[in-house]
N, C-alpha and C positions, 0 to 999 in steps of 0.2 A: 504493500498500500504505500501511497507517496502524498505528500501534504499539497494542498491545493492553494489554501489561503494562510497556512501558516508553515513555519519552517519544518522539514522533514524530521528532526530530531525532537522538536516540540510534539509534535502530532504522534510520533512514536511513543513517547514518554506519558503522553495522555492516554494512548491506546493500551498501555502495559497497565497503567494505574487502574483504569478502568475494568481490565480484565481481572486483575488482582482483586478488586472489590467485588467481583462476581457480577458486574454489569454485562449484558449483552451488547455487542456491537454488531449492528446489521450494515452490511455493503451490499448493494444489488448490481447484477450485471446491467449492461447497457439496454439490452433487449428488454428486461422487465421493467427499467424506469421508462423507456420509450412508450412500451405497450399500456402501461398504467397511466401515464399521463395522457395519453390518446383517449383511453376509454373512460377515465374518472376524474381527469384534470387534476390529479395528485401528483406533485413532484416529489420523487423518491431519492433526489440526489443529495449526497452529503457535501457539505461545504469545506470539510476538514479531510476527508479521505476519498480516494479513488478506487475503484474495483480493476485489479491488475493480472487477474488471471486470463490468459489467452482464449480466445473463442473456442478453439478447437479442443480445449479442455473440459469445457462446459457440457452438460447434459442437453438434450433437446428442450426448446422453450416453445409453448409452455408443457410443463411436464405432465405426462399423462396420471390420470386420477383412477386407481383400479380398488373395488371395494373387496375386501378379502372375504367376506361372506359371499359375494355374488360375482365370481370371477366371469361367469357366463356373459355379463354385460360388457365386459371390455373397458376402454377407455371411457368413463362416464363424463368428463369434460368435453369429449369431442374434439380435441386440440384447440380448445379455446381456453383464454386466461378467464378465471372465476373471479366475478366481480359481485358487488351488491345489486348491480343493475341485471344481471343475467343469472344470477345463481337459482332463482326461483324456476325459469324457464329449463335450465339445464338438469336441475333434481326434483322436479315435483312429479315426474312419471316414473321415479323409481319406486 
């Protein structure tokens, strides 16, 4: 992870401190940030950290959702990002 608005050393110190205190630190891939912003107008971009894992190491997006008790249904999200706006349409017939 690299610092965007603060020095890299300061960001790493803050990140290590947060992890020691047990706080969760969420950093999202660019594809998730862009799709969430397009569908819900929420910006998940962090001002202090960037996601630096190369694209070819990431799983497919959006990740499939399988129900362990109903494997016969396959991917219940149908390849869509689940949001508050579309969750009822996706899961109401299950």
